[in-house]
PAZAPA-4460 file (N, C-alpha, C; in steps of 0.05 Angstrom, whole numbers, plus 32768, in hexadecimal, padded with zeros to 4 digits):
% residues 298
    n_x    n_y    n_z   ca_x   ca_y   ca_z    c_x    c_y    c_z   seq   type   mol
   8483   88AA   9029   8499   8899   903B   8485   8885   904E     1      X     A
   846B   888F   9058   845D   887D   9066   8457   8861   9059     2      X     A
   8450   8869   903F   844C   8850   9032   8461   8836   902D     3      X     A
   847D   8845   902B   8492   8833   902A   8494   8823   9048     4      X     A
   8490   8834   905E   8494   8827   9076   8481   8810   9079     5      X     A
   8463   8818   9073   844F   8806   9073   845B   87EA   9064     6      X     A
   8462   87EC   9051   846C   87DA   903E   8482   87C8   904C     7      X     A
   8496   87D2   9056   84AD   87C3   9060   84A3   87B6   9078     8      X     A
   8492   87C5   908C   848C   87B7   90A3   8477   879C   90A0     9      X     A
   8463   879F   908A   8456   878B   9086   8462   8774   907C    10      X     A
   847A   877A   9067   8486   8767   9059   8499   8759   9070    11      X     A
   84A2   8769   9083   84B8   875F   9095   84A9   8750   90A8    12      X     A
   848C   8754   90B1   8481   8747   90C3   847A   872F   90B7    13      X     A
   8472   8729   909E   846E   870C   9094   8486   86FF   9093    14      X     A
   849A   8709   9088   84B5   86FB   908B   84B8   86F2   90A3    15      X     A
   84B7   8700   90BD   84BC   86F6   90D2   84AB   86E0   90DD    16      X     A
   8490   86E2   90DC   847D   86D0   90E3   847E   86B7   90D4    17      X     A
   8489   86BB   90BA   848D   86A3   90AA   84A4   868E   90B9    18      X     A
   84B4   869E   90C4   84CC   868E   90D0   84C1   8682   90EB    19      X     A
   84AE   8690   90FB   84A5   8687   9112   8491   8675   9113    20      X     A
   8487   8673   90FB   846D   865C   90F4   8458   8661   9103    21      X     A
   8450   867C   9107   843C   8685   9117   8421   8681   9107    22      X     A
   8424   8684   90EF   8407   8683   90DE   8409   8664   90D3    23      X     A
   83F3   8659   90CB   83ED   8643   90BF   83F7   8647   90A3    24      X     A
   83FE   8628   9096   840B   862D   907B   83FB   8638   9068    25      X     A
   83DF   8637   906A   83D3   8641   9053   83C7   865F   9058    26      X     A
   83D2   866A   906C   83D0   8688   9074   83CE   869D   905C    27      X     A
   83E7   869A   9051   83EA   86AB   9033   83D4   86A4   901F    28      X     A
   83CA   868F   901B   83B8   868A   9009   839E   869A   9015    29      X     A
   8396   8696   902D   8384   86A1   9038   837F   86C1   9035    30      X     A
   8399   86CB   903A   839A   86E6   9035   8398   86F1   901B    31      X     A
   83A5   86E0   9006   83A1   86E9   8FED   8384   86E9   8FE5    32      X     A
   8372   86D5   8FF1   835B   86CF   8FE7   834A   86EB   8FF1    33      X     A
   8353   86F4   900C   8347   870D   9011   834D   8721   8FFF    34      X     A
   8365   8728   8FF4   836A   873A   8FE2   835C   8737   8FCA    35      X     A
   835C   8721   8FBF   834D   871C   8FA4   8332   8721   8FA6    36      X     A
   8325   8717   8FBE   8306   8718   8FBF   82F9   8732   8FC9    37      X     A
   830A   8741   8FDA   82FE   8756   8FEC   8314   8772   8FE2    38      X     A
   832A   8773   8FEB   8337   8789   8FEB   833C   8795   8FCF    39      X     A
   8347   8787   8FBB   8348   8790   8FA1   8333   8798   8F94    40      X     A
   831C   8787   8F97   8303   8791   8F8B   82FB   87A9   8F92    41      X     A
   82FD   87AE   8FAF   82FA   87C4   8FBA   8303   87DC   8FB1    42      X     A
   831F   87DB   8FAD   8334   87EE   8FA1   8329   87F5   8F86    43      X     A
   8323   87E0   8F74   831D   87E4   8F59   82FF   87F3   8F54    44      X     A
   82F1   87EF   8F65   82D1   87FA   8F6C   82DC   8815   8F73    45      X     A
   82EB   881E   8F7E   82EE   883B   8F8B   8302   8848   8F75    46      X     A
   8316   883F   8F68   8326   884D   8F57   831C   884D   8F3B    47      X     A
   8312   883B   8F2D   830E   8839   8F12   82F7   884F   8F09    48      X     A
   82E3   8858   8F1D   82D0   8868   8F13   82DC   8884   8F12    49      X     A
   82F2   8887   8F1B   82FD   88A3   8F1D   8309   88A3   8F04    50      X     A
   8311   8892   8EF1   8321   8896   8EDA   8312   88A0   8EC6    51      X     A
   8321   88B3   8EB9   831A   88BF   8E9F   8323   88B5   8E87    52      X     A
   8314   88A0   8E78   831F   8894   8E63   8328   88A1   8E4C    53      X     A
   833C   889F   8E3D   8349   88AA   8E2A   835B   8899   8E1A    54      X     A
   8365   88A3   8E04   8379   8894   8DF4   8393   888C   8E01    55      X     A
   839B   8899   8E15   83B0   8899   8E26   83B4   887F   8E33    56      X     A
   8397   8874   8E37   8399   885B   8E4E   839C   8843   8E39    57      X     A
   83A2   8848   8E1E   83A7   882E   8E0E   83C3   8825   8E0F    58      X     A
   83D9   8833   8E19   83EA   882A   8E1F   83ED   8817   8E39    59      X     A
   83DA   881A   8E4A   83D4   880D   8E64   83CE   87F2   8E5D    60      X     A
   83C1   87EF   8E46   83B1   87D4   8E3F   83C9   87C7   8E2C    61      X     A
   83D5   87D6   8E1B   83E9   87C7   8E06   8405   87BF   8E18    62      X     A
   8411   87CD   8E26   8429   87C6   8E32   842C   87AF   8E3E    63      X     A
   8416   87AD   8E4E   8418   878C   8E5A   841E   8775   8E47    64      X     A
   840D   877B   8E31   8411   8765   8E1D   842B   8765   8E0F    65      X     A
   8435   877D   8E0C   844B   8782   8DFE   8469   8774   8E10    66      X     A
   8460   8779   8E28   8474   876D   8E3C   8472   8750   8E3F    67      X     A
   845A   8745   8E3C   8458   8728   8E3D   8465   871D   8E23    68      X     A
   8464   8729   8E11   846F   871C   8DF5   848A   8720   8DF5    69      X     A
   8496   8736   8DFC   84B7   8738   8E03   84BF   8726   8E15    70      X     A
   84B3   8722   8E2C   84BE   870C   8E3E   84BC   86EF   8E38    71      X     A
   84A9   86E9   8E2B   84A5   86D0   8E1F   84B8   86CA   8E07    72      X     A
   84BF   86DF   8DF9   84D5   86DD   8DE0   84ED   86D8   8DED    73      X     A
   84F4   86EB   8DFF   850F   86E6   8E09   8514   86CB   8E19    74      X     A
   8501   86C0   8E28   8505   86AE   8E34   8505   8691   8E22    75      X     A
   84F5   8696   8E0E   84F9   8681   8DFB   8515   867C   8DED    76      X     A
   851D   8695   8DE5   8539   8693   8DD7   8550   868D   8DEC    77      X     A
   854C   8695   8E05   8560   8690   8E15   8562   866F   8E20    78      X     A
   8548   8664   8E1E   8544   8649   8E26   854D   8636   8E0F    79      X     A
   8549   8640   8DF3   8556   8632   8DDE   8571   8634   8DDF    80      X     A
   857F   8649   8DE6   85A0   864C   8DE6   85AB   863B   8DFC    81      X     A
   85A0   863A   8E15   85AE   862F   8E27   859D   8614   8E30    82      X     A
   858E   860E   8E1E   8582   85F2   8E23   8579   85EE   8E3D    83      X     A
   8565   85FE   8E48   8559   85FB   8E61   8546   85EA   8E60    84      X     A
   853F   85DA   8E79   852C   85C5   8E78   850D   85D1   8E71    85      X     A
   84FC   85C2   8E69   84E1   85C6   8E6A   84D6   85D7   8E85    86      X     A
   84E0   85CC   8E9C   84D4   85D9   8EB4   84DD   85F4   8EBB    87      X     A
   84F5   85FA   8EB3   8505   8610   8EB6   84F8   8627   8EA0    88      X     A
   84F3   8621   8E8B   84E9   862F   8E79   84CE   8634   8E7D    89      X     A
   84BF   8620   8E85   849F   8629   8E8D   849F   863E   8EA3    90      X     A
   84B0   863E   8EB7   84AD   864D   8ECD   84B8   8669   8EC4    91      X     A
   84C8   866D   8EB3   84D2   8687   8EAB   84BE   8690   8E96    92      X     A
   84B4   867C   8E88   849B   868C   8E75   8482   8696   8E85    93      X     A
   847E   868D   8EA2   8467   8694   8EAD   8474   86AE   8EBF    94      X     A
   848B   86B0   8ECC   8491   86C0   8EE0   84A5   86DB   8ED0    95      X     A
   84AB   86D6   8EBB   84BD   86EB   8EAC   84A5   86FF   8E9E    96      X     A
   8496   86F4   8E8D   8484   8707   8E81   846C   8713   8E90    97      X     A
   8462   8705   8EAB   844E   870F   8EB3   845A   8720   8ECD    98      X     A
   8452   8739   8ED2   845C   8744   8EEB   8447   8745   8F00    99      X     A
   8454   874D   8F17   8440   8750   8F2E   8432   876E   8F35   100      X     A
   8421   8771   8F1A   8415   878D   8F16   83FA   8792   8F2A   101      X     A
   83F1   8781   8F39   83E0   8785   8F48   83E9   8781   8F66   102      X     A
   83F1   8769   8F72   83F7   8765   8F8B   840A   8777   8F93   103      X     A
   8422   877B   8F88   8436   8791   8F8C   8434   87AA   8F81   104      X     A
   842B   87A9   8F68   842A   87BE   8F57   841B   87D9   8F64   105      X     A
   8400   87D1   8F6D   83F8   87E7   8F7A   83FB   87EE   8F90   106      X     A
   8409   87E3   8FA4   8415   87EC   8FBB   8432   8801   8FB3   107      X     A
   8440   87F8   8FA2   8458   8802   8F99   844D   8823   8F89   108      X     A
   843A   881A   8F7C   8430   8834   8F70   842A   884A   8F7F   109      X     A
   8419   8845   8F94   840D   8852   8FAC   8427   885F   8FB9   110      X     A
   843E   8852   8FBE   844F   8858   8FCE   8465   886D   8FBA   111      X     A
   846A   8866   8FA2   8478   8874   8F93   846C   888B   8F84   112      X     A
   8454   8889   8F7D   8446   889F   8F71   842D   88AB   8F84   113      X     A
   8417   88A1   8F83   83FE   88AC   8F91   83E8   8897   8F8D   114      X     A
   83DA   8896   8F9E   83C0   8888   8F9D   83AB   888E   8F84   115      X     A
   83B3   88A6   8F79   83A0   88B0   8F64   83A8   889E   8F4A   116      X     A
   83C5   8891   8F4D   83D0   8881   8F35   83C8   886A   8F34   117      X     A
   83B6   885E   8F48   83B3   8843   8F4E   83A3   8838   8F36   118      X     A
   838B   884C   8F2C   8377   8842   8F1B   8388   8841   8EFE   119      X     A
   839F   8849   8EF7   83AE   8844   8EE2   83B8   8823   8EE0   120      X     A
   83C1   881F   8EF7   83CE   8802   8F01   83BA   87F0   8EFE   121      X     A
   83A1   87F7   8F0C   8388   87E2   8F08   8385   87D6   8EE8   122      X     A
   837D   87F1   8ED6   8380   87E8   8EB9   8395   87DA   8EAF   123      X     A
   83B0   87E0   8EB9   83C4   87D5   8EAF   83C1   87B3   8EB8   124      X     A
   83BB   87AC   8ECD   83BA   8794   8ED6   83A2   8784   8ECD   125      X     A
   8388   8793   8ECC   8372   877F   8EC8   8370   877A   8EAE   126      X     A
   8370   878F   8E9B   8374   878A   8E78   838F   8780   8E6E   127      X     A
   839E   8780   8E7F   83BB   8777   8E74   83C7   875E   8E85   128      X     A
   83D0   8762   8E9C   83E2   8749   8EAB   83CA   8738   8EB3   129      X     A
   83B3   873A   8EBC   83A0   8725   8EC6   8398   8714   8EAB   130      X     A
   838C   8722   8E95   8386   8717   8E7E   839E   8708   8E71   131      X     A
   83B5   8712   8E76   83CC   8700   8E6A   83CF   86EA   8E7C   132      X     A
   83CD   86E9   8E94   83D4   86D1   8EA7   83BB   86BD   8E9F   133      X     A
   83A6   86C9   8E9A   838D   86B2   8E9B   8394   86A9   8E7B   134      X     A
   839B   86B0   8E6B   83A0   86A9   8E4C   83B9   8698   8E44   135      X     A
   83CA   86AC   8E49   83EB   86A9   8E45   83F2   8692   8E57   136      X     A
   83EC   869A   8E6E   83F6   868A   8E88   83EC   866B   8E85   137      X     A
   83D0   866A   8E7E   83C1   8652   8E7C   83CE   8644   8E66   138      X     A
   83D6   8650   8E50   83E0   8643   8E39   83FC   8634   8E43   139      X     A
   840B   8642   8E4F   8426   863B   8E57   8422   8620   8E68   140      X     A
   8412   8623   8E7C   840A   8608   8E8D   8402   85F6   8E7B   141      X     A
   83F0   85FA   8E6A   83E2   85DF   8E5A   83FB   85D7   8E4C   142      X     A
   840A   85E3   8E41   8423   85DB   8E2F   843A   85CD   8E3E   143      X     A
   843F   85D7   8E55   8457   85CA   8E63   8451   85BC   8E78   144      X     A
   8435   85BA   8E84   8430   85AB   8E9B   841C   8597   8E94   145      X     A
   8422   857E   8E9B   8408   8569   8E9A   83F8   8569   8EAC   146      X     A
   83F9   857A   8EC4   83E5   857B   8EDD   83D2   858B   8ED5   147      X     A
   83D4   859D   8EC6   83C1   85B6   8EBF   83BA   85B8   8EA2   148      X     A
   83A6   85B4   8E9C   839C   85BD   8E81   837F   85CB   8E82   149      X     A
   8382   85E3   8E74   8369   85EF   8E74   8360   85F8   8E57   150      X     A
   8343   85F6   8E53   8339   85FB   8E34   8332   8616   8E32   151      X     A
   8327   861F   8E1E   831E   863E   8E1E   8305   8645   8E2D   152      X     A
   82F6   862E   8E2F   82DD   8639   8E41   82E5   863A   8E5C   153      X     A
   82FC   862F   8E67   8308   862B   8E83   8311   864A   8E88   154      X     A
   8322   8651   8E72   8330   8668   8E77   831F   8680   8E75   155      X     A
   8308   8680   8E65   82F0   8692   8E62   82E7   8694   8E7B   156      X     A
   82DE   867E   8E87   82D2   8681   8EA2   82E1   868C   8EB8   157      X     A
   82FA   8687   8EB3   830F   8691   8ECF   830D   86AF   8ECA   158      X     A
   8314   86BC   8EAE   8311   86DA   8EAE   82F9   86E4   8EB6   159      X     A
   82E1   86DB   8EAB   82C7   86E5   8EB2   82C1   86E3   8ECE   160      X     A
   82CB   86D0   8EE4   82BF   86CD   8EFC   82D3   86D6   8F0E   161      X     A
   82EB   86E5   8F04   8301   86EB   8F17   82F4   8702   8F25   162      X     A
   82F6   8707   8F3F   82E9   8718   8F4E   82F4   873A   8F47   163      X     A
   8310   873E   8F44   8316   8754   8F39   830E   875F   8F20   164      X     A
   830C   874C   8F0C   8300   8755   8EF2   82E2   875A   8EF3   165      X     A
   82D7   874A   8F05   82B9   8750   8F08   82B6   876E   8F12   166      X     A
   82C6   8774   8F2C   82C6   878C   8F35   82CB   87A2   8F23   167      X     A
   82DE   879E   8F11   82E5   87AE   8EF7   82CC   87B6   8EE9   168      X     A
   82BC   87A2   8EDE   82A5   87A4   8ECF   828F   87B4   8EE0   169      X     A
   828D   87AF   8EFA   8279   87BC   8F05   8281   87DB   8F06   170      X     A
   829B   87E2   8F0C   82A7   87FD   8F0A   82A0   880A   8EF5   171      X     A
   82A3   87FF   8EDF   829C   880E   8EC6   827F   8811   8EC2   172      X     A
   826D   8800   8EC8   8250   8800   8EC8   8242   880D   8ED7   173      X     A
   824E   8813   8EEF   8241   8824   8F04   8251   8839   8F0F   174      X     A
   8261   8846   8F02   8274   8858   8F0B   8269   886E   8F1C   175      X     A
   8253   8877   8F0F   8247   8890   8F22   823C   8888   8F39   176      X     A
   8231   8872   8F3F   8224   8868   8F57   823B   8866   8F6C   177      X     A
   8255   885B   8F61   8267   8850   8F72   8273   8869   8F7D   178      X     A
   8270   8881   8F6D   8282   889B   8F7B   8272   88AA   8F8C   179      X     A
   825B   889D   8F9B   824E   88AD   8FAF   825D   88AB   8FC9   180      X     A
   825E   88C0   8FD5   8272   88C1   8FEB   8275   88AD   8FFF   181      X     A
   825C   88A0   9006   8259   888A   901E   8264   8871   9012   182      X     A
   825B   8869   8FF6   8265   8854   8FF1   8286   8855   8FE7   183      X     A
   828B   886A   8FDC   82A8   886F   8FD7   82BD   886D   8FEC   184      X     A
   82B0   8877   9004   82C0   887A   901D   82C5   8860   9029   185      X     A
   82AC   884C   9025   82AC   8834   9030   82C3   881F   901E   186      X     A
   82C0   8823   9006   82D0   8815   8FF2   82EC   881A   8FF7   187      X     A
   82F4   8839   8FFC   830E   883A   9003   831B   8832   901C   188      X     A
   830C   8831   9031   8314   8825   9049   831F   8807   9043   189      X     A
   8309   87FA   9037   8311   87DC   9031   8327   87DB   901F   190      X     A
   8325   87ED   900A   833F   87EB   8FF9   835B   87F3   9002   191      X     A
   8356   8800   9019   8374   8806   9028   8381   87EE   9039   192      X     A
   836F   87DC   903A   837E   87C0   904A   838C   87B3   9035   193      X     A
   838B   87B9   901A   839A   87A5   9006   83B9   87A7   900D   194      X     A
   83C6   87BF   900C   83E2   87C3   900C   83EC   87B2   902A   195      X     A
   83E6   87B6   9041   83F0   87A5   9058   83E8   8789   9055   196      X     A
   83D4   8780   904B   83CD   8764   904F   83E0   875C   9035   197      X     A
   83E2   8763   901A   83EF   875B   900B   840F   8757   9012   198      X     A
   841C   876C   901D   8439   8766   9022   843B   8756   903C   199      X     A
   8427   8753   9049   842C   8743   9065   842A   8724   9058   200      X     A
   8413   871F   9045   8412   8707   9034   842C   86FF   9028   201      X     A
   8438   8712   9017   844F   870E   9007   8464   8704   901D   202      X     A
   846B   8713   902F   847F   8709   9043   847C   86F0   904F   203      X     A
   8460   86E7   9054   845C   86C8   905F   8464   86B8   904C   204      X     A
   8467   86BB   9031   846E   86A5   901F   8484   86A8   900F   205      X     A
   8498   86BE   9016   84AC   86BE   9005   84C1   86A9   900D   206      X     A
   84D0   869F   8FF6   84E4   8689   8FFA   84FA   8691   8FE8   207      X     A
   850D   868C   8FF2   852C   8697   8FE2   853F   867E   8FDC   208      X     A
   853E   866C   8FE1   854F   8654   8FDC   854C   864D   8FC1   209      X     A
   8560   8644   8FB4   8563   8640   8F95   8573   8626   8F95   210      X     A
   8564   8616   8F7E   8574   85FB   8F7C   858D   85FB   8F6C   211      X     A
   85A1   85E6   8F6D   85B3   85EC   8F5C   85B0   85EB   8F3E   212      X     A
   85C2   85F8   8F34   85BC   85F8   8F12   85A8   860F   8F0E   213      X     A
   859E   861E   8F1D   8589   862E   8F14   858C   8650   8F19   214      X     A
   85A6   8654   8F1E   85B1   866F   8F21   85AF   867E   8F07   215      X     A
   85B9   8673   8EF2   85B7   8685   8EDA   859C   868A   8ED2   216      X     A
   858A   8673   8ECD   856A   867C   8ECA   855C   8693   8ED6   217      X     A
   8566   868E   8EF4   855E   86A3   8F08   8568   86BB   8F06   218      X     A
   857F   86C2   8EFF   858D   86DE   8EF6   8582   86E8   8EDB   219      X     A
   857F   86D4   8ECD   8573   86DF   8EB2   8553   86E5   8EB2   220      X     A
   8546   86D8   8EC0   8529   86E0   8EC9   8527   86F9   8ED1   221      X     A
   8535   8700   8EED   8532   871B   8EF6   853E   8731   8EE6   222      X     A
   8552   872D   8ED8   8560   8742   8EC9   854A   874C   8EB5   223      X     A
   8541   8733   8EA7   852A   873E   8E90   8512   874B   8E9E   224      X     A
   8509   8742   8EB5   84F1   874B   8EC3   84F3   8763   8ECF   225      X     A
   850A   8768   8EDA   850C   8785   8EEA   851E   8797   8EDD   226      X     A
   852B   8791   8ECA   853A   87A7   8EB8   8535   87AA   8E9F   227      X     A
   8534   8793   8E8B   852B   8794   8E73   8517   879E   8E69   228      X     A
   8501   8794   8E76   84E3   879C   8E70   84E1   87B2   8E77   229      X     A
   84E5   87C1   8E91   84DF   87DB   8E90   84EC   87F0   8E80   230      X     A
   8506   87E9   8E77   850F   87F5   8E64   8505   87F5   8E47   231      X     A
   8500   87DF   8E43   84F1   87DA   8E25   84D9   87E9   8E28   232      X     A
   84CA   87E9   8E3A   84AE   87F7   8E3F   84B4   8819   8E3B   233      X     A
   84CB   881F   8E48   84D2   883D   8E48   84DB   8842   8E29   234      X     A
   84E8   8832   8E1E   84EF   883B   8E07   84D6   883B   8DF1   235      X     A
   84C6   882A   8DF6   84A8   882B   8DE7   849F   8844   8DEA   236      X     A
   849A   884E   8E00   848E   8867   8E08   849D   887A   8DFF   237      X     A
   84B2   887C   8DFD   84C5   8892   8DF1   84C2   8890   8DD8   238      X     A
   84BD   887E   8DC4   84BF   887C   8DA9   84A3   8886   8DA4   239      X     A
   848D   887F   8DB5   8474   8885   8DAD   8471   88A4   8DB2   240      X     A
   8482   88B1   8DC1   847B   88CB   8DCE   8469   88CD   8DE0   241      X     A
   8467   88B9   8DF4   8453   88BA   8E06   8463   88BF   8E21   242      X     A
   8455   88D5   8E31   8465   88DB   8E4E   844B   88E7   8E5E   243      X     A
   8439   88D6   8E5F   841E   88D9   8E6D   841F   88C6   8E86   244      X     A
   840C   88D7   8E9B   8412   88C2   8EB1   840A   88A8   8EAE   245      X     A
   83FB   88A0   8E9B   83F3   8885   8E92   840B   8872   8E89   246      X     A
   8419   8882   8E78   8430   8875   8E6B   8449   886E   8E85   247      X     A
   8447   8882   8E91   845F   887F   8EAB   8454   886B   8EBB   248      X     A
   8439   8862   8EC3   8433   884C   8ED5   8438   8833   8EC0   249      X     A
   8431   8834   8EA6   8435   881D   8E99   8455   8815   8E98   250      X     A
   8466   8827   8E97   8485   8824   8E97   848C   8814   8EB4   251      X     A
   847D   881E   8ECB   8486   881C   8EE5   847C   87FE   8EE6   252      X     A
   8465   87FB   8EE0   8456   87DD   8EE3   8467   87C8   8ED1   253      X     A
   8470   87D2   8EBD   8484   87BF   8EAC   849D   87B4   8EB9   254      X     A
   84A5   87C4   8ED0   84B7   87B9   8EDD   84B3   87AD   8EF8   255      X     A
   849B   87A3   8EFD   8493   8795   8F11   84A2   8779   8F16   256      X     A
   84A7   876D   8F28   84B4   8757   8F2C   849F   8740   8F24   257      X     A
   84A6   8721   8F21   8496   870F   8F1C   847F   8709   8F2A   258      X     A
   8466   8706   8F1F   844B   8705   8F2C   8447   86EB   8F3C   259      X     A
   843F   86F5   8F55   8441   86E1   8F68   842C   86C3   8F5C   260      X     A
   8415   86D2   8F54   8400   86BD   8F4D   8409   86AA   8F35   261      X     A
   841B   86B8   8F22   8424   86A5   8F0F   8439   8694   8F17   262      X     A
   844C   869A   8F2D   8458   8689   8F40   844E   8672   8F4C   263      X     A
   8437   867A   8F54   8429   8665   8F62   8417   8650   8F4F   264      X     A
   8413   8658   8F37   8409   8645   8F23   8421   8633   8F1A   265      X     A
   8436   863E   8F19   8453   862F   8F12   8451   8618   8F27   266      X     A
   8451   861D   8F3E   845B   8611   8F59   8442   85F8   8F59   267      X     A
   842B   8605   8F54   8413   85ED   8F57   8415   85D8   8F42   268      X     A
   8422   85E1   8F2C   8426   85CC   8F19   843F   85BF   8F1C   269      X     A
   8450   85C3   8F2E   8467   85B6   8F32   847E   85BD   8F26   270      X     A
   8481   85D7   8F1B   8493   85DF   8F03   84A9   85ED   8F15   271      X     A
   84C1   85DE   8F19   84D9   85EF   8F29   84D1   85FA   8F3E   272      X     A
   84C4   85F6   8F53   84BD   8602   8F69   84CD   8618   8F77   273      X     A
   84E9   860E   8F7A   84FA   861D   8F87   8506   8635   8F77   274      X     A
   850A   8630   8F5E   8508   8643   8F4B   84F5   865B   8F48   275      X     A
   84DD   8653   8F4A   84CA   8662   8F46   84C5   8674   8F61   276      X     A
   84C8   8667   8F79   84C8   8677   8F92   84DB   868C   8F92   277      X     A
   84F4   8684   8F8B   850B   8695   8F8B   8508   86B2   8F78   278      X     A
   84F9   86AA   8F60   84F6   86C0   8F4F   84E3   86D0   8F5D   279      X     A
   84CE   86C7   8F66   84B9   86D8   8F6E   84C7   86E6   8F89   280      X     A
   84D3   86D8   8FA0   84E0   86E6   8FB4   84F0   86F8   8FB5   281      X     A
   8507   86F3   8FA5   851B   8707   8FA1   8516   871D   8F8B   282      X     A
   84FE   8714   8F78   84F3   8729   8F69   84EB   8740   8F76   283      X     A
   84D7   8737   8F8B   84CC   874C   8F9B   84E0   8760   8FAB   284      X     A
   84EF   8752   8FB7   8508   8760   8FC5   851B   8775   8FB5   285      X     A
   851D   8766   8F9B   852F   8776   8F8A   8521   878F   8F7D   286      X     A
   8509   878C   8F7E   84F7   879E   8F6E   84F6   87B8   8F7F   287      X     A
   84F8   87B9   8F96   84FA   87D0   8FAA   8512   87E5   8F9E   288      X     A
   8525   87D7   8F96   8541   87E8   8F8C   853E   87EE   8F71   289      X     A
   8534   87DF   8F5D   852C   87E0   8F41   8519   87F9   8F3A   290      X     A
   8505   87F6   8F4C   84E9   8807   8F47   84F1   8821   8F50   291      X     A
   8503   8825   8F6A   850D   883B   8F6D   851D   884F   8F57   292      X     A
   8530   883C   8F49   8541   884B   8F36   852A   8850   8F1E   293      X     A
   851C   883B   8F15   8509   8842   8F01   84F8   885F   8F08   294      X     A
   84F1   885D   8F1D   84E6   887A   8F24   84F5   8893   8F1F   295      X     A
   850A   8890   8F23   8520   88A8   8F26   851B   88AD   8F04   296      X     A
   8521   8897   8EF5   8524   889B   8EDA   8507   88A5   8ECD   297      X     A
   84F0   889D   8ED7   84D8   88AA   8ECB   84D6   88C3   8ED6   298      X     A
***
């Protein structure tokens, strides 16, 4: 319960201070940089060395790619049927397949499950969501936007120099050393700052206004992301006979709302910014209800 209280307090504080304009406009970006460069790498260095690698972890790597493919397929079908503009299609191709499996996923897993389950979320995010964002997301921007075009070398460099990915490699290579009590304790203290900072930063940047004519794409995007995707993940695990903690976290992560970073990429490219902000903002708020129901199902 204390994790839920912490999440709501930090989110509400961010929303309130956004209205009071106490913080600078670039405050969310600064806080996100702290998370990317400090808090999330520390959490990865603390949690990953405790993992016992087995075949059950394969689902954590495959599921995000299956969800990316499913989301992109449904968006393209709907875009063809309803003749959506290129901007709307591009936004949905970025925000529907890619979930907020790190910034929101880790705090929600801590709240609904336990800190011990965070290591599964890290595998799902780093080997799945992040790589999908860096490759698939870059392809969508290159195809739909004239402002941003990235080659193979740029994409590879982005992946290999991303701080959480470097932390993941370090955690895999130096697992034994990182489990020494003094080091592990220090990393745990730094990593514990992730949840309040992330939720506060999200509150500072949430936007809810929607442009005229975008209501149906908005509803379609959130329905696929919050309802259809986790149900599809549940059916996949049921069909494969998987009922391990790793598979439950994979299903839970599949139900995360649109990724904040993917939304930021879309807005930076000038692709339907109001639709993007609404999908991210409302997605986060509605996910508190949908993830609660998903937990009951699991």
